[in-house]
N, C-alpha and C positions, 0 to 999 in steps of 0.2 A: 943486664935491662937496666934500662934506664932511671933516674931514680930524679923524687922530686925537688923542686930548689926551694928549699920547706922557709919562706920569709919569716924575719923577726916578730910579725905580732902573732905567729900560727900559734895557737893556746895548747898551754902546754900539756895539756889531760890529753891532746889527742899524741897516737905513740906512730912514730913512722913507719912503720909497718907495716899498721892501717892504711897511710898513702901510698905505702909499697904496693899491697895488694889492690887498690886503687887503680893504681898505673897498669899490675898485670891482665885485672878483668877489663878493662877497656882497653885495651891494647891486644890481647891474646883472640887469637884465632885460629878454627881448625885448620888441618893441616889439608893445605890443595893441592893439587898436581892442574897437568896442561888440560885435563877432562873437567875444573872444578875453581879453573879460578875464574873469578871476576875480573871481567875488562872496564877498563873507567880510562878516557882520553882524557888524562893530564885536566881533571876538575879541580877548581884551587881552594874548595870549599864542598870534598862529594862526600859520599855516604859515609867511607871508614874515615874520618873525619869528623865526619858530624857524630858518628857514633860513640866515637873517642870524647869528643866533648861535651854534648847529653850528659853523658855517663860521672865524667869524673868531675864535674858538675854539681852532677846530684849527690856525691855520693860524697866531695867535699860540704857543701854548704851542710851537709845531712852530719856531717862531722864538726861544725859551730861555725866556721868557715862564713863570712860574707861573700856576697853576693863577688867586688871587685876582688877579693883576699881571693877567691878560686877562681877568676878568671886569669890573677898574675902567675899566679901556680900552673894552672893549662899552659898558660902560651909558652915554655918552656918544650912543654910537653910534645906537641904536633909539632911535624916532619916539614909539612913546605910551609918555605919563607911566606907564601899572597894568606896562608891561614891564621900565621903568626902576625898579618899585620891585620887580619879581620876581628880578631881577638880584642887585639891592642887597640884599636877603633870601640871598640866593644866599651871596654875596659874606661876610655878616654870621656865616650858619650853618659857612663853611668857616673862619673866622677860631675859631668853635667847638671845631675838632676834626672836624668831620664832615667826610666823602668828600664828591665831587659828587653820588653816585649816591644817596648819605640824605638831601641838600639839597635836589635833586629829589623825592624822596620824602615828605620834610616837604611838600613845593608840591604835593602829585597832582591838585589841580584844576588845574594847568599843566602837567603832565609826565605823558604816557600809562605805563602801565606798559610797553610793549615801548622806552621810550626810558631808561626806569629802570634795565629788566633791562640792557638795551643796554652802556649806564653802566657799573652793575655789572662788565658781563664784559670792557669794558677795563681796570677798576682790576685786575682780578685777574692777568687776563695781562699788561700792563703794557702795552698799545695806545690808550691812549686818545686819541691825535694820530689813528689812522685809524677808532675807533669815532667819533665825531666828523663825522670828514669823512664819515664812511658815509651817518650821520644828518641832517648838510646835504645830501646828493646825494637821498635817501628822500624829504626834504621839497621838493625845488627837482622831484624828479620829479609826485612828489601836487601840489603847486601847477599843474604845466605838461598832468598827463591831468584837473582836473579845471578847465582854463582850456579845454580836448579838448569836456570834457562840457559847458560850457558855450558854447559853439560850435555843439554839436549843436543846443541848445535854444534860443539866442536868436531866431535869423532868424526861424526857425516865428513863436513868442510874439509877435514883433516884427510883424510882419507883421498876425495874427492880430487882432494888437492894434487897430490901425490899420483894419482892414479892417471889423471889430464899430462901433472910431469913426463912419468913416464910414457904415453902415450905418442905425446909431442916429442919427445927427445927416439923416438922407433921412427916415427913416424919421416921425421924430417932429418935422421941423421944415419938412419937402418934400411931403410925404404929406401935411399935413394940409391948406395950400391949394389943393389939386387937389378933397380931399375938401371945402371947402364950395362946389367951383366946380358938381361935381356935385350937390349937393343943391338945388343952382337949377332945374335942369334936369328934377328926380324922372324921370329913365331908366332902364330897365335896365341894368346898368354888368355888362363881361364876368368873366367868371368870377376872371379873374387878378387883376383887378383888385377885385373884392368881399374873394379874400385878402387882399391887400395894403393893405385898409382896415380888414379887423380885427385885422388887427398892428400895425398903428398907432394902433387904438383902446385891442389892448391894450398895445401900450409904453407909450402917452401915461399910464395906472391905474397899471401896473406896472413903467414902465421903470425907474423911479429908484431905488425896490427893489430889483429884482432887482441890478443895479449893487453896490448896499447891502449885498446879503449875501455875491454875490462878493469886492466887496473884503474884508469880515470874516474868508469860507474864508483867504482866501489869509494875512490876518493871523494867525491862530491854528491856519495850518499851519505857517507862517513860525519865529512860536512854539511848538508842538510838534514840529519838526522830528524832534527826540533821540528823542521815543519811540517805541520797537520800534511799536509799532501802525500809529502815520503811515508809519515807514521802512516797513515792510511793505506798506502799503496804495500809494505813491508807489512804491516800488520795483516792484512785482505790474503793477503798471496801464503803466508806460511800457514792461517787456519786455512785453506784449503786443501793443503797437503795430508792426506791420511796422516795417522796412528799420531804424528808428529804433529801437528792442528790439534790435535784432543790434550796435546801433553802440558801445549803451550798454554792452552785455556785453563786446564784445571792451575796452573801456574797464576796466573794473570786471578785468576778465582778467589784464590789463594790468598795474593795479596790486596783485593779486592774485600775480603773480609776482614781481614788481617787491620787494615786505616779502615772500617768502619764500626770493628770494635774498641779499636782505641780511640777514637773518635768520641762513641757514645758512652765509655768510659767514663770520658775526660767532661761532661754533661753538658756536650756540645748536639744541639739540636740536629734530629734530623735533617730538618731541609738546611740549616747550612753546612751539614756535614758530607749532604751530599752537593752541593754548591761549591765546595774544596774539594771535593774527590774528581769535579771534572776536571781539575787543572791538574791532579796530580799522578790519574789514571791515563797509561800513553797508547795501550793498545785500544786500537779502533776498536772493533767490532763490540767491545765493551763498554769504552766512552759510550759511543754513540747515544746507548739504552741510557746514561744517568742523563741527561733531562728530561727525558721523557720519563723517568722515577722518582726525577721532582716533585714535573707537573702532578703528578698521582695524588704524591702526597700534599702538595699545598689544595691540590683540591679535599682531603678529607680519607683520603683513600688511604689503607693498611700499608705498609709496606710489602705485604705477603701479595695484597692485589697487585701491588706494582709491578711485583718481580714477574708472576708466574703469565705477563700478558709477553713478558720474552724469552725465546726457544733460551736463549745461550744460557738460562739461568737451568741448572738440572733441578728437576723435579726434589731432589733431597735436598736440594738447600732449600727451597723456596717450603718446605713442608718445615723443618727446623724453624727455618725464621717467623711461622705461623705461631709454629708450640710459642719460641720465645717469645712475640707479640702477647697471648694468652697467659704466659707468664710471669712477666714483666722481668723474665732476664736474655731479654734479644743481646744485647751484650756478649755475654759468658754463651751463648750459642753458636754464636755468632765466629769467636774465636774459635770453640771448639771445631766449628767447620773449618774454617781457616785450613786448623792444625790438619784434620784427615783430608783435604784434598792438596795439603801439601807433601805427604806420606803418600797417599796417592798417583802423585805425577810422579814422585821418587821413585815409586816401584814401577811406574811405567818407560821412566825415564832406562832404570836397570836394564829391564824388559827390552826397550829399546834397541840398547848398546848392546843387549848379548846375542841379539839377532841381527844385527845388521854388520857386526864385525863377520863375521865368516858370510854371509849374503856378498858383502861389496868384496872380498879377496876374494872369491869364485869371478863374481860381474870381472874382473880385473886383469883374474887369469881368462877369461873364454878371449878378452878382447886381445890380451899379447896371443893368445892362440890364433884364433883369427890372422892375425899380420903377418907372424911366421908360416900359418899354414897356407896365405896365401901365394907369398913368398918359395914356400920350398916346394910349394907342387907343379910349377912350370919347370924346376929343375931336377922333379920325380919323369914328368909326362917325357921331356927331350931324353934323360938315361933310357928311359925304355925306350924311344921310339931309334937311338943309337944301337939297341941293343937290340933290333928286332933286325 
């Protein structure tokens, strides 16, 4: 494990072991497999880097280092060159007299308004260490929720891709061999055999063009994934899928609650929190309700009254919000609600995976079986005719 490069002015009262523990705490991650690995498309300062950045910065500042000293230490711990350049620029701007929130705002391409606003609130309240720790926790939970979403999507996608590959191979390379045999006998073929042969002929002519078109759509979708229209289409499509749509909704609601609880705990007003969340939440069925909720809050309604107007929020969520507003413990109850939703989503993912595994195998077996039967059925009929 890489160790910190301790600067010469590092306080002598801080043991190097403490710093090494901070490095481990900031970089350690749960073991992942192909089914729960987070997918990031080479973000220059993505969720993992930000989680590490905010965590180490909070630990080092709590240990007694200044912000600039902490940034100089952190710079050597980041893996990506672009991330190191971002931290270098932050350090240079702090040396020029900027506050950390101002330096982050100058790099708004890499820091969200939520992060900048939280840093500003921490500076004003003199609670920078706590705010930094909260931001690290926020990114850690966001990564975990993203991982669960990927887990829900990856297994079916991989099995369907394998099934598609197997069927493509059989239709394009196995079936044509039988087709040549059938042509020699010039006999009338069963209906199912005719259908499979027609599919094989169509796939032989246009199969590769169809594959290229699908790949082009996937690449275009990745390139345009941040556009409003694409997010709306993808979110709305997945929301309509039975079971899977419910799982995705639970994960997105959990993320919504985690973010809202963090903002309220940081003393951000409910109105301002909802305004910031409109930029954070990407799930369109949920995102489109946020301006309506915020409008109700501005008009003087409670959060409970605003949420219960929208069917996307379950009754248990609105009731807990109602209790939280009455007891002035809204942030804690919403945080607990986020944990409950996350656990429910995780349990649903496990159930879905256990159900899909045998189901997809059976479906794949049926497809392969139909193709084989359609090819061998004429052979059996011909054999019986010759015997007769």
